[in-house]
C-alpha positions as CSV (number, residue, x, y, z in Angstrom):
1,M,0.0,0.0,0.0
2,N,2.9,2.4,0.8
3,D,4.5,1.6,-2.5
4,L,1.3,2.5,-4.4
5,L,1.1,5.8,-2.5
6,L,4.7,6.5,-3.2
7,I,4.2,5.8,-6.9
8,A,1.1,8.0,-7.0
9,A,3.1,10.8,-5.3
10,F,5.9,10.6,-7.8
11,A,3.5,10.6,-10.8
12,L,1.5,13.5,-9.3
13,G,4.6,15.5,-8.7
14,G,6.0,15.0,-12.2
15,A,2.7,15.8,-13.9
16,G,2.1,18.7,-11.5
17,C,5.4,20.4,-12.3
18,A,4.7,20.0,-16.0
19,G,1.2,21.5,-15.5
20,L,2.5,24.5,-13.6
21,L,5.1,25.2,-16.3
22,G,2.3,24.9,-18.9
23,A,0.1,27.3,-16.9
24,L,2.9,29.8,-16.7
25,A,3.5,29.5,-20.5
26,L,-0.2,30.0,-21.3
27,R,-0.2,33.2,-19.1
28,L,2.9,34.6,-20.8
29,L,1.4,33.8,-24.3
30,R,-2.2,34.7,-23.6
31,H,-2.1,37.5,-26.2
32,R,-1.0,35.1,-29.0
33,S,-3.1,33.2,-31.5
34,V,-5.3,30.2,-30.8
35,T,-2.7,28.1,-32.6
36,V,-0.1,28.9,-30.0
37,A,-2.5,28.3,-27.2
38,L,-3.5,24.8,-28.6
39,T,0.2,24.0,-29.1
40,V,0.9,24.8,-25.4
41,V,-2.1,22.8,-24.2
42,A,-1.1,19.8,-26.3
43,A,2.6,20.1,-25.1
44,V,1.5,20.4,-21.5
45,A,-0.7,17.3,-21.7
46,T,2.0,15.1,-23.3
47,T,4.8,16.5,-21.1
48,A,2.7,15.9,-18.0
49,M,2.2,12.3,-19.0
50,L,5.9,11.9,-19.9
51,A,7.1,13.5,-16.7
52,G,4.8,11.5,-14.5
53,T,5.7,8.2,-16.1
54,L,9.5,8.8,-16.0
55,S,9.3,9.9,-12.4
56,V,7.6,6.7,-11.4
57,A,10.0,4.6,-13.6
58,R,13.1,6.2,-12.0
59,A,11.6,5.8,-8.5
60,M,11.0,2.1,-9.1
61,F,14.8,1.6,-9.6
62,L,14.4,-0.2,-12.9
63,S,17.4,-1.7,-14.7
64,P,19.1,0.6,-17.2
65,H,17.7,-1.5,-20.1
66,D,14.1,-1.5,-18.8
67,L,14.3,2.2,-18.0
68,T,15.5,2.9,-21.6
69,V,12.7,0.9,-23.0
70,V,10.1,2.6,-20.9
71,T,11.5,6.0,-21.7
72,L,11.6,5.2,-25.5
73,V,8.0,4.0,-25.4
74,V,6.7,6.9,-23.5
75,A,8.7,9.4,-25.6
76,M,7.3,7.9,-28.9
77,A,3.8,8.0,-27.4
78,A,4.3,11.6,-26.4
79,V,5.6,12.6,-29.9
80,V,2.6,10.8,-31.6
81,S,0.2,12.4,-29.2
82,L,1.6,15.9,-29.6
83,A,1.6,15.6,-33.4
84,T,-2.0,14.3,-33.5
85,A,-3.1,17.1,-31.1
86,L,-1.4,19.7,-33.3
87,L,-3.0,18.4,-36.5
88,L,-6.4,18.4,-34.9
89,G,-5.7,21.9,-33.5
90,R,-4.9,23.2,-37.0
91,W,-8.3,21.9,-38.1
92,V,-10.0,23.9,-35.4
93,V,-7.9,26.9,-36.1
94,A,-8.7,26.7,-39.8
95,R,-12.5,26.8,-39.0
96,S,-11.9,29.8,-36.8
97,R,-10.0,31.5,-39.6
98,D,-13.0,31.0,-41.9
99,L,-15.3,32.4,-39.3
100,T,-12.9,35.4,-38.9
101,L,-13.1,36.1,-42.7
102,A,-16.9,35.9,-42.6
103,A,-17.1,38.2,-39.6
104,R,-14.7,40.7,-41.4
105,E,-17.1,40.9,-44.3
106,F,-19.9,41.4,-41.8
107,G,-18.0,44.3,-40.2
108,D,-17.5,46.0,-43.5
109,G,-21.2,46.6,-43.8
110,G,-22.3,43.4,-45.5
111,S,-24.4,40.6,-44.1
112,F,-23.0,37.6,-42.2
113,A,-22.9,34.2,-44.0
114,A,-21.7,31.3,-41.9
115,P,-18.9,29.2,-43.4
116,A,-20.1,26.2,-45.2
117,V,-17.5,23.9,-43.7
118,P,-18.5,22.1,-40.4
119,A,-17.2,23.6,-37.2
120,T,-17.1,22.8,-33.5
121,A,-20.1,23.3,-31.3
122,E,-18.7,26.6,-29.9
123,L,-17.8,28.0,-33.3
124,A,-21.2,26.9,-34.7
125,G,-22.9,28.7,-31.7
126,L,-20.9,31.8,-32.4
127,S,-21.9,31.6,-36.1
128,R,-25.6,31.5,-35.1
129,E,-25.2,34.5,-32.8
130,L,-23.4,36.4,-35.5
131,A,-26.1,35.5,-38.1
132,A,-28.8,36.7,-35.6
133,T,-26.9,39.9,-35.0
134,S,-26.5,40.4,-38.7
135,A,-30.3,40.1,-39.2
136,K,-30.9,42.6,-36.4
137,L,-28.5,45.1,-37.8
138,A,-30.0,44.7,-41.3
139,A,-33.4,45.5,-39.9
140,S,-32.0,48.4,-38.0
141,R,-30.3,49.8,-41.1
142,E,-33.5,49.5,-43.0
143,R,-35.4,51.3,-40.2
144,E,-32.7,54.0,-40.2
145,R,-33.0,54.4,-44.0
146,A,-36.8,54.7,-43.7
147,L,-36.5,57.2,-40.9
148,E,-34.0,59.3,-42.9
149,T,-36.3,59.2,-45.9
150,S,-39.3,60.3,-43.8
151,R,-37.2,63.1,-42.2
152,R,-36.2,64.4,-45.6
153,E,-39.8,64.3,-46.8
154,L,-40.9,66.0,-43.6
155,V,-38.4,68.9,-44.0
156,A,-39.5,69.3,-47.6
157,W,-43.2,69.3,-46.7
158,I,-42.8,71.5,-43.7
159,S,-40.8,74.0,-45.8
160,H,-43.6,74.0,-48.3
161,D,-46.4,74.3,-45.7
162,L,-44.6,77.1,-43.9
163,R,-43.8,79.0,-47.1
164,T,-47.3,79.1,-48.4
165,P,-49.1,80.6,-45.4
166,L,-46.2,82.9,-44.7
167,A,-46.3,84.3,-48.2
168,G,-50.1,84.8,-47.8
169,L,-49.7,86.5,-44.5
170,R,-47.0,88.8,-45.9
171,A,-49.2,89.7,-48.9
172,M,-52.3,90.4,-46.7
173,S,-50.3,92.4,-44.2
174,E,-48.7,94.6,-46.9
175,A,-52.2,95.1,-48.5
176,L,-53.5,96.2,-45.1
177,E,-50.5,98.4,-44.5
178,D,-50.9,100.1,-47.9
179,G,-54.6,100.5,-47.5
180,M,-55.2,98.4,-50.6
181,A,-57.5,95.8,-48.8
182,A,-61.0,96.0,-50.1
183,D,-62.4,94.1,-47.1
184,P,-60.0,94.5,-44.1
185,A,-62.2,92.4,-41.8
186,R,-62.0,89.5,-44.2
187,Y,-58.2,89.9,-44.3
188,H,-58.1,89.9,-40.5
189,R,-60.1,86.7,-40.3
190,Q,-57.9,85.0,-42.9
191,I,-54.7,86.1,-41.0
192,R,-56.1,84.7,-37.8
193,T,-57.0,81.4,-39.6
194,E,-53.5,81.1,-41.0
195,V,-51.8,82.0,-37.7
196,E,-53.9,79.3,-35.9
197,R,-52.9,76.8,-38.6
198,L,-49.2,77.6,-38.1
199,N,-49.6,77.4,-34.4
200,T,-51.1,73.9,-34.7
201,M,-48.3,72.9,-36.9
202,V,-45.6,74.1,-34.5
203,G,-47.4,72.4,-31.6
204,D,-47.4,69.1,-33.5
205,L,-43.7,69.5,-34.2
206,F,-43.0,70.2,-30.6
207,E,-45.1,67.2,-29.5
208,L,-43.3,65.0,-32.0
209,S,-39.9,66.2,-30.9
210,R,-40.8,65.3,-27.2
211,I,-41.8,61.8,-28.3
212,H,-38.7,61.2,-30.3
213,A,-36.5,62.6,-27.5
214,G,-38.2,60.3,-24.9
215,A,-39.3,63.4,-23.0
216,L,-43.0,62.7,-23.1
217,T,-44.1,62.6,-19.5
218,L,-47.3,60.7,-18.8
219,A,-49.7,61.1,-15.8
220,P,-51.7,57.9,-16.0
221,T,-55.0,57.5,-14.2
222,R,-57.6,54.8,-14.2
223,M,-60.6,55.8,-16.3
224,S,-63.2,54.2,-18.6
225,V,-62.8,53.9,-22.3
226,Y,-66.4,55.0,-22.6
227,D,-65.4,58.4,-21.2
228,L,-62.4,58.7,-23.5
229,V,-64.5,58.0,-26.5
230,G,-67.2,60.4,-25.4
231,D,-64.7,63.2,-25.0
232,A,-63.2,62.6,-28.4
233,L,-66.6,62.5,-30.1
234,S,-67.7,65.7,-28.5
235,G,-64.6,67.4,-29.8
236,A,-65.0,66.1,-33.3
237,H,-68.7,66.8,-33.9
238,A,-68.2,70.3,-35.2
239,L,-65.7,69.2,-37.8
240,A,-68.0,66.3,-38.8
241,D,-70.9,68.6,-39.3
242,E,-68.8,70.9,-41.4
243,H,-67.8,68.0,-43.7
244,G,-71.3,66.4,-43.7
245,V,-70.0,63.2,-42.1
246,R,-71.9,61.1,-39.6
247,L,-70.1,60.0,-36.4
248,V,-71.1,56.7,-34.9
249,G,-70.0,55.5,-31.5
250,G,-72.4,52.7,-30.6
251,R,-70.1,49.7,-30.0
252,V,-68.1,51.1,-27.1
253,E,-67.6,48.8,-24.1
254,S,-67.1,50.4,-20.7
255,V,-63.6,49.0,-20.1
256,P,-61.3,50.4,-17.5
257,V,-57.8,51.5,-18.7
258,E,-54.9,53.3,-17.0
259,V,-53.8,56.1,-19.4
260,D,-52.9,59.7,-19.5
261,G,-56.4,61.1,-20.3
262,K,-55.1,64.2,-22.1
263,E,-52.7,62.4,-24.3
264,M,-55.0,59.5,-25.1
265,T,-57.9,62.0,-26.0
266,R,-55.4,63.6,-28.4
267,V,-54.8,60.2,-30.0
268,L,-58.5,59.6,-30.6
269,A,-59.0,63.2,-31.7
270,N,-56.2,62.9,-34.3
271,L,-57.7,59.6,-35.6
272,L,-61.2,61.1,-35.8
273,V,-60.0,64.3,-37.6
274,N,-58.0,62.2,-40.0
275,A,-61.0,59.9,-40.7
276,I,-63.4,62.9,-41.1
277,R,-61.1,64.7,-43.6
278,H,-60.8,61.7,-45.8
279,T,-64.4,60.6,-45.7
280,P,-66.7,62.0,-48.4
281,A,-69.9,63.9,-47.5
282,D,-72.7,61.7,-46.4
283,G,-70.1,59.1,-45.3
284,T,-69.8,57.6,-41.9
285,V,-67.0,57.5,-39.4
286,A,-67.4,54.8,-36.7
287,I,-65.5,54.5,-33.4
288,A,-65.6,51.4,-31.3
289,A,-63.9,49.8,-28.3
290,E,-63.8,46.2,-27.2
291,R,-62.0,44.0,-24.8
292,R,-59.7,41.3,-26.2
293,L,-58.1,39.0,-23.6
294,T,-55.7,41.2,-21.7
295,T,-56.0,44.3,-24.0
296,V,-58.6,46.8,-25.1
297,V,-58.8,47.7,-28.8
298,L,-60.1,51.2,-29.9
299,S,-60.8,51.4,-33.6
300,V,-61.8,54.3,-35.9
301,T,-63.3,53.2,-39.3
302,D,-63.6,55.7,-42.1
303,G,-64.9,55.8,-45.7
304,C,-61.8,56.9,-47.5
305,G,-61.9,54.2,-50.1
306,G,-58.9,52.4,-48.7
307,I,-55.1,52.9,-48.7
308,P,-52.8,51.2,-51.3
309,D,-51.2,48.1,-49.8
310,E,-47.7,49.3,-50.4
311,D,-48.5,52.4,-48.3
312,L,-50.0,50.6,-45.3
313,P,-46.6,50.0,-43.6
314,R,-45.8,53.8,-43.9
315,V,-49.1,55.2,-42.6
316,F,-47.7,56.0,-39.1
317,D,-44.3,57.3,-40.4
318,T,-43.4,60.9,-39.7
319,G,-44.5,63.1,-42.6
320,W,-46.5,60.5,-44.4
321,R,-49.4,61.9,-46.4
322,G,-50.3,59.0,-48.7
323,T,-51.4,59.3,-52.3
324,A,-52.8,62.4,-54.0
325,A,-56.3,61.2,-53.2
326,R,-55.5,61.3,-49.5
327,T,-53.4,64.5,-49.3
328,P,-54.8,66.5,-46.4
329,P,-55.8,70.1,-46.9
330,A,-53.8,71.1,-43.9
331,G,-51.1,69.8,-41.6
332,A,-47.7,68.2,-42.3
333,G,-48.5,64.5,-41.9
334,L,-47.6,64.5,-38.2
335,G,-50.9,63.5,-36.6
336,L,-50.5,59.7,-37.1
337,A,-46.9,59.8,-36.1
338,I,-47.9,61.5,-32.9
339,V,-50.6,58.8,-32.4
340,R,-48.1,56.0,-32.7
341,G,-45.6,57.8,-30.3
342,I,-48.2,58.4,-27.6
343,V,-49.7,54.9,-27.9
344,E,-46.2,53.2,-27.7
345,A,-45.5,55.4,-24.6
346,H,-48.5,53.7,-23.1
347,A,-47.0,50.2,-23.9
348,G,-49.5,49.8,-26.7
349,H,-49.3,49.5,-30.5
350,T,-51.1,50.8,-33.5
351,H,-52.3,49.1,-36.7
352,V,-54.2,50.0,-39.8
353,H,-55.8,47.7,-42.4
354,N,-58.3,48.2,-45.2
355,V,-62.0,47.3,-44.9
356,P,-64.8,47.5,-47.5
357,G,-65.1,51.1,-48.5
358,G,-62.4,52.5,-46.3
359,C,-59.8,51.7,-43.7
360,R,-59.7,51.0,-39.9
361,F,-57.2,52.4,-37.5
362,E,-56.7,50.3,-34.3
363,V,-55.1,51.3,-31.0
364,T,-54.3,48.4,-28.7
365,L,-53.8,49.2,-25.0
366,P,-53.0,46.8,-22.2
367,L,-55.6,46.4,-19.4
368,P,-54.6,47.5,-16.0
369,A,-53.4,44.7,-13.6
């Protein structure tokens, strides 16, 4: 029993010394390539086996011939083991090199394509993560391009919408100043109308900038959807009468929600105004609210005739105005972008789809816990 313990101690000592030297070498070479690290690991494994075996052989006081035989056998096994480990290590390094080249193309702005050759489980997992990241970045770049396009369109449209009323205000003010206005009262009313229009536009821009900057502060309170719809309808009746449009709000469930009443009333008001302006005279605009599992869905259905399918994904983009048939007489295409921003601030989402004769805008809000 003591002999076995002594043999184990010699083997452990020899292998331990080799392991410590290998750990020191790995620490010194930690900034080198994977090839160097694999070489050190393979060398440490074979050296530890060789050192442990030779330590035991010498401790057993073998004859010179037997010690030579044992040393030769162990040395040959160590050489073969080291060579095999290095060859296999080069295969692993080759796969990592292919992955490096694929990742380099990905970093240059392209998309990531995993190497076709098989790889280890770790490298395959890394390839999957890089592919998922590539897909996310591609979607992000697409959103950035769409946002940049909408910003350029917004700047162009805002410039046009500001230039037109400002030119009219200048002409009317000069006519009043020169005493050339045949009906000064009418000019004063028109100036007031244009100023209110500009004020509304600036207010929308300010609201949208707060939403994009994340500075929209909400004061949520528990209230009934029925009350929200009632407030929005009462504010839109005058515009509906002016356009000869019927407002219908019969299918409204009394569902409690926790929202900022002022901001959510603005959401419904924007949707109703948008629907009324695009619904022909004698048409109908219907508003409804219903519970669906853990959410409540508020919808506004108009009679605009529908939106082209290719434009549906852009309806809530900043500055979107749609086709010529849906070009609003006023505004800068900010109302629906404000709707989306306020709804998303309430942890909800917006959606639009075509229905027979028009389209339906839906706002989905979570029910309070």
